[in-house]
N, C-alpha and C positions, 0 to 999 in steps of 0.2 A: 445701607452704607455701601458706597462704591469703593472698590479697591483698585488702585492703579496697577496696571501690568508693569512688571519690572522692566527697566530699560535693557535693550539688547546691547551686548558689548560691541564695540567697534569691530569691523571685519578683522583687523590685525589681532584683536584680543580673542576672537572666537577660533578655537582649535577643534577641528572635526575629530571626534573620538573614534578613529578608524579601528583601532584594536578591539575596543569594546563592541562596536557595531558588528564587525566581522565575526567575532567570537559568538555573540548572542544570536546573530543571524544564522550562522552555520548550525549551531546547536538546535535552534528552533526548527530549522528546515529538516534536520536529521530526525528530530522527534516527530514532526508532522508526517514525514515519509514513512516512518515505522508504523504510526497509527493508521495511515492511509492504506498501507499494503493489505491489511485485513478487511478494511471496510469498503474499498472501491470496487466497482465493476471493471471488467476487462476493457471497456471502451472509455473509461474515465481517465483523466490525467493523474499521474502519481500524486501531484500536489495541487488540489483544486484551490480556486481563489478564496473561498470561504475559510479554508484551513490556513491559508497564508495570511489572512487578515489577523488571525490569532497570533501569528508570529510577530506581526507589527506591534501588538500590545506589549510584548516583552521588551521592545525597544523604546517605548514612549518616554521613559524617564531620562534617556540620553539626549533628548531634544527639548528645546524650550519653545517649540511651536508644534502645531498639530501635524500628524502624519496621515494625510488623506489617502485611504486605500485605493481610490480610483486613480491616483497618480503614481502609486507605488507597486501595485499588484497587477499583473497581466490578467486580463479577462480570460477566463477559460483555464487558468492555471498553468502548470509547468510539467513537462514530461520527465525531468530529472532534477536531482538536487543541485547539480552544478548550474543548470539553466536558471533555476530559481535564484540561486545565490548571485550569479553574474548580473541578472536583470535587476533584482531588488537592491543590491549594493550600489549599483550605478544610479538607480533612481533616488536612493536615499542621499547619495553624495550630491547629486544635482539639486535636490530640494534644499539641502543645507546651503550650498553655494548660492542658490537663488534667494534664500532668506537673508543671508548675510550681505550679499552684494547689493540687494535692494534696500537694506537698512530697515526693513520692516517685515512683518509677518504676512504670509500670503493667505 
């Protein structure tokens, strides 16, 4: 039995959940950095890309479309929490805008 995907709301109806995204993203990045401090080598970035994909999982329920890690997480990771937050929050917002401006899922 096939189930139809729910219709996307019109762009005017879709409101980017900025407060929730920023809060969860900051918390996930902070936790990932704390875990990474003990496990990483001196030459490795503070936040490797694999660890950052796990942060994306905590955000999935805020979005009604897939969050492709290859579009959201910088290869090689990030050297600081602020760097990760700035890059990923910008990418998430662009992905949201692209999905609602196009009227379809990417």
